[in-house]
N, C-alpha and C positions, 0 to 999 in steps of 0.2 A: 566382609571384604577386607583384605589386609591393606596396609599403607602402600606396599609395592604394587599391588593390583590396581589400587586407586590412581597411583601416579602413571601407570601404563595406560589407564583409561583416559586420563587427562591429556597425555601425550597424543593419543589417537585422535581425540577431539580437536586438539590444537592443529594437528596435521591436516585434518579433514576440512577445517574452516579457514586455514591461512590462504591468502591470495596467491595466485600462480605468478611467479616472477615473469615480468615482461608483459603481462596482460594489462590492458588499459581499462581499468574498472570504471572510471568516471565517464568515459565515452559511451559505455554501455548503459549506464544508469541515467544519463541526462541527454535524451534525444532532443536536439535543437531544431531539426528540420521537420518535425512532425506537426501536423495541425491537430487540434483536439478533436476527438470523435464527436459526431452529432448525437444528441440524446435520442433514445428510442421513441420518446413521446413528442418529438419536435414536429409539429404540424404547421409551423410558421405563423400561428395565430396567437394573439395574446389571450391568456386564460382569463375568463371573467371572474370578478370578485363577487362572492355571495355573502351577504350579511347573515350573521348568526341570528337566530330568533332571540327575542328578549329574554334575558336571564342566562343565556348560554355563553360560555367562555372557552377559549382555546389557549393552550400553552405548549411550548416545545421543550 
């Protein structure tokens, strides 16, 4: 690929990702009036704590 072809490629990428003039990007990215979705496993009960058997460990 020649340098001229590379520059044309960079110009095409810049044109494709540049923001549209007049478009309010921040209002689309930050929804203020939405409530967070409920988790799929939310059954309104506290999950019980199970003790590990002796000698077992857990790490995240």
